Backbone as numpy.savetxt, mean C-alpha at the origin, in Angstrom:
# Nx Ny Nz CAx CAy CAz Cx Cy Cz
4.22 -24.50 9.61 5.24 -24.80 8.89 5.45 -25.75 7.91
4.29 -27.16 8.56 3.99 -27.87 7.38 3.50 -27.58 6.06
2.89 -26.59 6.04 2.41 -25.72 5.22 3.40 -25.06 3.91
4.16 -24.21 4.92 4.76 -23.63 4.33 6.29 -24.54 3.63
6.07 -25.53 4.45 7.65 -26.31 3.32 7.07 -27.00 2.77
5.44 -28.06 2.75 5.05 -28.32 1.47 5.03 -27.85 0.18
4.37 -25.91 0.57 4.77 -25.53 -0.53 6.15 -24.72 -1.11
6.94 -24.82 -0.65 8.65 -24.48 -0.83 9.19 -25.48 -1.37
8.47 -26.91 -1.12 8.99 -28.20 -2.03 9.97 -28.90 -0.74
10.50 -28.56 0.45 11.78 -28.58 1.22 10.76 -29.95 2.50
11.70 -30.14 3.66 10.75 -30.72 4.53 10.69 -29.69 5.57
10.02 -30.27 6.20 9.47 -29.23 7.65 10.98 -28.96 8.90
11.92 -29.93 8.63 13.18 -30.25 9.37 13.83 -28.77 8.73
14.00 -28.71 7.22 15.11 -27.43 7.12 14.30 -26.60 6.59
12.78 -26.09 6.89 12.16 -24.78 7.43 12.68 -24.35 9.39
12.58 -24.99 9.83 13.21 -24.67 11.71 14.51 -24.54 11.02
15.15 -25.70 10.66 16.84 -25.40 10.79 17.03 -24.05 10.33
16.22 -23.45 8.93 16.90 -22.31 8.57 16.51 -21.29 9.69
14.93 -20.78 10.05 14.33 -20.05 10.89 14.62 -20.27 11.92
14.82 -21.21 12.31 14.30 -21.67 14.08 13.62 -21.87 14.89
12.78 -20.97 14.23 11.10 -20.99 15.17 9.95 -20.13 14.39
8.67 -20.95 14.58 7.67 -20.09 13.90 7.76 -18.50 14.08
7.94 -17.94 15.36 8.13 -16.96 15.36 8.86 -16.03 14.58
10.41 -16.69 13.65 11.25 -16.42 13.89 10.86 -15.99 12.23
10.33 -17.37 11.40 9.29 -17.07 9.77 8.38 -16.30 9.81
8.16 -15.76 10.86 7.31 -14.44 10.73 8.08 -12.74 10.61
8.60 -13.05 11.22 9.34 -12.09 11.46 10.47 -11.76 10.44
10.37 -12.99 9.90 11.39 -12.79 8.37 10.11 -12.08 7.38
8.95 -13.06 7.41 8.27 -12.41 6.27 7.38 -11.08 6.19
7.37 -10.48 7.67 7.41 -9.49 8.12 8.29 -8.16 7.63
9.76 -8.68 7.77 10.48 -7.20 7.31 10.50 -7.34 5.90
10.06 -8.68 5.43 9.72 -8.48 3.91 9.12 -7.65 3.36
7.70 -7.69 3.94 6.34 -7.04 3.48 7.37 -5.52 3.69
6.85 -5.26 4.90 7.94 -3.68 5.42 8.74 -3.20 4.30
9.85 -4.19 3.68 10.67 -3.46 2.62 9.96 -3.14 1.31
9.52 -4.13 0.98 8.40 -4.19 -0.53 7.49 -3.06 -0.28
6.98 -2.81 0.49 6.05 -1.75 1.06 6.95 -0.58 0.92
7.66 -0.37 1.58 8.99 1.04 1.51 9.36 1.08 0.26
9.38 0.19 -0.26 10.18 0.41 -2.18 8.85 1.20 -2.85
8.16 0.22 -2.68 6.82 0.77 -4.00 6.43 2.19 -3.09
6.59 2.87 -1.84 6.22 4.00 -2.16 7.23 5.49 -1.83
8.28 4.89 -2.23 9.48 5.45 -2.14 9.42 6.65 -3.75
9.74 7.90 -2.87 9.22 8.88 -4.18 11.15 9.72 -4.45
11.02 9.73 -6.01 12.85 10.54 -6.05 13.17 11.21 -5.21
13.86 11.78 -4.60 14.62 13.13 -4.05 14.40 14.03 -4.77
14.51 14.25 -6.55 14.06 15.08 -7.29 12.83 15.58 -7.41
11.45 14.89 -7.08 10.61 14.75 -7.26 10.11 16.01 -6.24
9.81 17.49 -6.93 9.11 18.45 -5.88 7.61 18.91 -6.05
6.91 18.21 -6.79 5.40 18.51 -6.69 5.00 17.29 -5.97
3.72 17.71 -5.09 2.92 16.55 -4.69 1.94 15.99 -5.71
2.00 16.14 -6.39 0.85 15.28 -6.82 1.59 14.16 -7.91
2.78 14.79 -8.25 3.22 13.83 -8.84 3.81 12.57 -7.60
4.71 13.01 -6.51 4.71 12.44 -5.23 3.62 11.07 -5.27
2.28 11.55 -5.18 1.28 10.97 -4.82 0.65 9.69 -5.93
1.35 10.04 -6.96 1.31 9.37 -8.24 2.21 8.21 -8.57
3.15 8.68 -7.86 4.26 7.50 -7.97 3.74 6.98 -6.77
3.39 6.78 -5.55 3.36 6.31 -4.55 2.22 5.28 -4.67
0.52 5.98 -5.52 -0.25 5.34 -6.08 0.27 4.25 -6.87
0.80 4.50 -7.63 1.17 3.19 -8.83 2.25 2.23 -8.11
3.38 2.96 -7.29 3.93 1.92 -6.53 2.86 0.84 -6.28
2.70 1.71 -4.98 1.49 0.16 -4.35 0.17 -0.54 -5.47
0.08 0.20 -6.58 -0.94 -0.46 -6.94 -0.14 -1.49 -8.11
1.27 -1.11 -8.38 1.89 -2.39 -8.52 2.17 -3.41 -8.01
2.92 -3.11 -6.92 3.18 -4.05 -5.80 1.71 -5.15 -5.68
0.68 -4.42 -4.88 -0.69 -5.27 -4.40 -1.39 -5.98 -5.69
-1.60 -5.32 -7.30 -2.31 -6.05 -8.07 -2.25 -6.72 -8.39
-0.91 -7.41 -8.43 0.02 -8.42 -8.84 0.39 -9.53 -8.05
-0.04 -9.20 -6.68 0.14 -10.52 -6.21 -0.99 -11.06 -5.18
-1.98 -11.85 -5.29 -2.65 -11.71 -4.21 -2.79 -12.62 -3.05
-1.43 -13.14 -2.66 -1.12 -14.14 -1.82 -0.55 -12.38 -0.53
-0.26 -11.60 -1.20 0.14 -10.37 -0.50 -0.90 -9.64 -0.03
-2.01 -9.52 -1.19 -3.14 -8.78 -0.60 -3.49 -9.79 0.45
-3.75 -10.91 0.52 -4.47 -11.48 1.78 -4.05 -11.54 2.71
-2.53 -11.28 2.81 -1.88 -11.79 4.21 -1.70 -9.91 4.38
-1.90 -9.41 3.73 -1.65 -7.57 4.19 -3.07 -7.63 5.26
-4.35 -7.96 4.53 -5.55 -7.70 4.63 -5.65 -8.80 6.23
-5.50 -9.96 6.16 -5.57 -10.38 7.27 -4.55 -9.74 8.49
-3.82 -9.50 8.28 -2.58 -8.92 9.17 -3.44 -7.68 9.86
-3.94 -7.14 8.84 -4.26 -5.37 9.16 -5.54 -5.29 9.91
-6.65 -6.68 9.73 -7.87 -6.26 10.29 -7.77 -7.75 11.53
-6.94 -8.23 11.42 -7.19 -9.06 13.16 -5.99 -8.63 13.85
-5.54 -7.29 13.54 -4.40 -6.08 14.60 -3.13 -7.23 15.34
-2.65 -8.14 13.55 -1.61 -8.73 14.45 -0.54 -7.80 14.50
0.68 -8.18 15.07 2.18 -7.29 15.17 2.31 -6.65 13.76
2.12 -7.69 12.90 2.77 -7.35 11.64 1.72 -6.49 10.62
0.22 -6.57 10.66 -0.79 -5.58 10.43 -0.32 -4.23 11.41
-0.18 -3.83 11.96 0.03 -3.01 13.19 1.83 -2.23 12.57
2.93 -3.47 12.51 3.65 -2.96 11.70 3.76 -2.21 10.38
3.20 -3.04 9.42 2.81 -2.50 8.30 2.36 -0.94 7.82
1.08 -1.05 8.58 -0.45 0.10 8.65 0.57 0.67 9.01
1.05 1.04 9.92 2.08 2.05 11.05 3.12 2.75 10.11
3.48 1.47 9.63 5.04 2.68 8.65 4.50 3.34 7.65
2.82 2.41 6.51 2.47 3.29 5.54 1.98 4.68 6.12
1.50 5.26 7.12 1.13 6.13 7.99 1.95 6.81 8.26
3.12 6.16 8.58 4.58 7.26 8.53 4.65 7.75 7.47
5.59 6.91 6.82 5.66 7.21 4.76 5.00 8.19 4.49
3.50 8.54 4.13 2.32 8.80 4.07 2.90 10.55 4.87
2.43 10.64 6.29 3.08 11.38 6.85 4.42 12.95 6.09
5.36 11.95 6.39 6.50 12.20 5.60 6.16 13.45 4.40
5.74 12.92 2.74 5.48 12.71 2.47 4.48 14.12 2.04
3.32 14.20 3.02 2.25 14.96 3.57 2.85 16.16 3.74
4.13 15.88 4.82 4.82 17.51 5.51 6.02 17.61 4.41
6.34 16.60 3.32 7.43 17.36 2.43 6.85 18.08 1.57
5.79 18.02 0.71 4.45 18.49 -0.07 3.68 19.55 0.34
3.25 19.17 1.69 1.84 19.65 2.24 1.97 21.40 2.37
1.15 21.88 2.58 0.66 23.41 3.20 0.05 23.74 4.57
0.82 22.25 5.35 0.00 22.81 6.57 0.70 23.32 7.48
1.36 24.07 7.57 1.92 24.77 8.73 0.67 25.04 9.66
0.04 25.74 9.09 -1.03 25.89 10.27 -1.84 24.92 11.06
-1.99 23.96 10.54 -2.74 22.60 10.81 -2.30 22.05 11.65
-3.20 21.79 12.77 -2.80 20.43 14.22 -1.96 19.53 14.04
-1.05 19.16 14.65 -0.22 18.26 14.11 -1.49 16.95 14.68
-2.00 16.57 14.73 -3.03 15.98 15.21 -3.73 15.48 13.81
-4.07 16.45 13.67 -5.10 16.62 12.45 -3.64 15.73 11.26
-2.96 16.59 11.34 -2.61 16.11 9.88 -1.84 14.94 10.09
-1.91 14.27 11.44 -1.88 12.89 11.53 -2.53 11.97 11.02
-3.99 12.29 11.51 -5.44 12.03 10.57 -5.63 11.98 9.37
-4.46 13.29 8.82 -4.74 12.94 7.15 -3.96 11.83 6.94
-3.32 11.45 6.96 -1.90 10.81 6.64 -2.59 8.88 6.87
-3.64 9.15 8.13 -4.12 7.84 8.59 -5.36 7.27 7.24
-6.22 8.75 6.73 -7.06 8.07 5.79 -6.49 8.71 4.46
-5.00 8.95 3.97 -4.87 8.65 3.07 -4.82 6.88 2.93
-4.00 6.37 3.53 -3.47 5.23 3.81 -4.66 4.42 3.73
-5.82 4.82 4.19 -7.07 3.89 4.02 -7.61 3.72 3.00
-7.63 5.32 2.14 -8.48 5.30 0.83 -7.46 4.13 0.13
-6.26 4.07 0.00 -5.53 3.20 -0.80 -5.03 2.05 -0.09
-5.72 1.64 0.44 -5.56 0.15 0.81 -7.34 -0.29 0.98
-8.09 0.57 0.80 -9.85 0.36 0.87 -9.78 -1.44 -0.16
-9.15 -1.51 -1.57 -9.45 -2.14 -2.37 -9.08 -3.36 -1.99
-7.88 -3.48 -1.19 -6.79 -4.64 -0.18 -7.87 -5.28 0.64
-8.28 -4.01 1.46 -8.66 -4.88 2.50 -10.49 -5.14 2.30
-11.18 -4.46 1.36 -12.78 -5.07 0.96 -12.21 -5.80 -0.78
-11.23 -6.48 -1.01 -11.91 -7.11 -1.84 -12.54 -7.87 -2.09
-12.83 -9.23 -0.96 -13.63 -10.00 -1.02 -15.47 -9.44 -1.14
-15.73 -8.72 -0.45 -16.77 -7.83 -1.05 -16.68 -6.98 -2.49
-16.13 -6.23 -2.45 -15.93 -5.73 -4.16 -15.65 -6.62 -5.39
-15.28 -7.96 -5.34 -15.86 -8.79 -5.92 -16.49 -9.55 -6.10
-18.00 -9.75 -5.30 -19.07 -9.73 -5.35 -19.69 -8.68 -5.97
-19.64 -6.90 -5.53 -20.08 -6.26 -5.82 -20.33 -5.65 -6.79
-19.15 -5.39 -7.36 -18.88 -5.34 -8.68 -18.32 -6.15 -9.80
-19.05 -7.35 -9.40 -18.72 -8.79 -10.57 -17.36 -8.74 -11.16
-16.37 -7.87 -10.69 -15.29 -8.21 -12.04 -14.21 -8.12 -11.18
-13.12 -8.62 -11.46 -11.66 -8.55 -10.28 -11.25 -7.42 -10.30
-11.21 -6.61 -9.12 -10.88 -5.44 -8.59 -9.28 -5.29 -8.75
-8.18 -6.32 -9.35 -7.34 -6.35 -9.09 -6.97 -6.22 -10.45
-8.07 -6.51 -11.50 -7.84 -6.70 -13.26 -6.55 -4.90 -12.91
-6.22 -5.00 -14.41 -5.11 -3.97 -14.26 -6.15 -2.27 -14.85
-7.33 -2.66 -15.38 -8.07 -1.90 -15.60 -8.54 -1.33 -14.52
-9.19 -2.41 -13.78 -9.62 -1.56 -12.24 -8.56 -0.92 -11.61
-7.52 -1.54 -10.73 -6.63 -0.72 -10.24 -6.08 0.44 -10.97
-6.09 0.82 -12.58 -5.88 1.94 -12.75 -7.13 3.18 -13.06
-8.04 2.37 -12.55 -9.29 3.45 -12.53 -9.14 4.04 -10.88
-9.55 3.17 -10.28 -9.23 2.65 -8.95 -8.25 4.08 -8.48
-7.21 3.68 -9.21 -5.70 4.66 -8.25 -5.99 5.88 -8.64
-6.28 6.60 -10.01 -7.17 7.96 -10.03 -8.16 8.53 -9.26
-9.09 7.61 -9.31 -10.21 8.07 -8.09 -9.67 8.42 -7.22
-8.95 7.76 -6.58 -8.44 7.77 -4.84 -7.39 9.13 -5.39
-6.63 8.66 -5.91 -5.84 9.97 -6.31 -6.34 11.53 -6.63
-7.41 11.43 -7.30 -8.04 12.68 -7.35 -9.47 12.80 -6.20
-9.68 11.92 -5.25 -10.03 12.24 -3.99 -8.97 13.13 -2.94
-7.91 12.19 -3.01 -7.00 12.87 -2.24 -6.64 14.33 -2.03
-6.22 14.23 -3.80 -5.90 15.81 -4.40 -7.03 17.13 -3.48
-7.88 16.79 -3.43 -9.44 17.40 -3.73 -9.48 17.75 -2.05
-9.12 16.78 -1.10 -9.36 16.69 0.47 -8.29 17.52 0.96
-6.83 17.75 0.17 -5.77 18.06 0.65 -5.55 19.46 -0.35
-6.78 19.76 -0.69 -7.23 21.54 -0.90 -5.91 21.63 -2.69
-5.64 20.16 -3.32 -4.89 20.78 -4.47 -5.58 20.87 -5.25
-5.34 21.32 -6.75 -6.60 21.87 -7.32 -6.84 20.48 -8.28
-6.37 19.39 -8.71 -6.58 18.26 -9.55 -5.51 17.22 -9.75
-5.58 15.89 -9.24 -4.97 15.13 -9.54 -4.67 14.53 -10.93
-5.60 14.66 -11.79 -5.58 14.04 -13.30 -4.64 14.36 -13.62
-4.03 13.91 -14.62 -2.80 14.47 -15.60 -2.89 15.09 -16.79
-2.31 15.59 -17.00 -2.54 16.99 -17.81 -2.79 16.17 -19.05
-3.61 16.82 -19.70 -4.00 16.05 -21.35 -3.14 15.68 -21.97
-2.97 14.49 -22.60 -2.09 14.12 -23.54 -1.08 13.49 -22.95
-0.71 13.13 -21.42 0.42 12.70 -20.16 0.08 11.85 -20.79
0.86 10.47 -20.53 1.27 9.21 -20.21 1.11 8.94 -19.12
0.18 8.17 -17.99 0.37 7.65 -16.81 1.41 6.51 -16.75
1.72 6.43 -15.85 2.94 5.14 -15.70 2.20 3.63 -16.07
1.01 3.81 -15.31 0.42 2.50 -15.80 -0.17 2.06 -16.84
-0.19 3.31 -17.95 -0.67 3.10 -19.06 0.81 2.68 -20.19
1.47 3.03 -19.70 2.82 2.74 -20.68 3.36 1.48 -20.81
């Protein structure tokens, strides 16, 4: 609470007055993080193509996480430590991904458990850069969240997921401008 109040430039008493307890503060942060992920992963209702949907989600996540090292660190610690926040964020991402896979996938003959694992695997592929950021910095010797690396990783992830789901390709058509190129 002291570190948070110092960073905010207020007294610890004001933080306690506003939030009441540390648990309430954590719950507020968790809610904000979950809402930001929900917005980043939203797919417009008029989208009727799975590749376009996957690209919208990947771009939203890249935009959200690529610019915010504090958010990446918070999410990484929460997920890897298995905190209630980490479980909540991860579960929420899996549920949103499963909804997209149901909406656009041709998986009616695939057992429910396998479809659930597909959603988990898609989330894991997309979170790999966040979870492994400290290692990527050392191995790749570049900023894994520079605009260039985020675009490269996003496109690679899309291609991987599309192929795994049996979709022809996630590559944009020749001459098409990607959201991250604009």
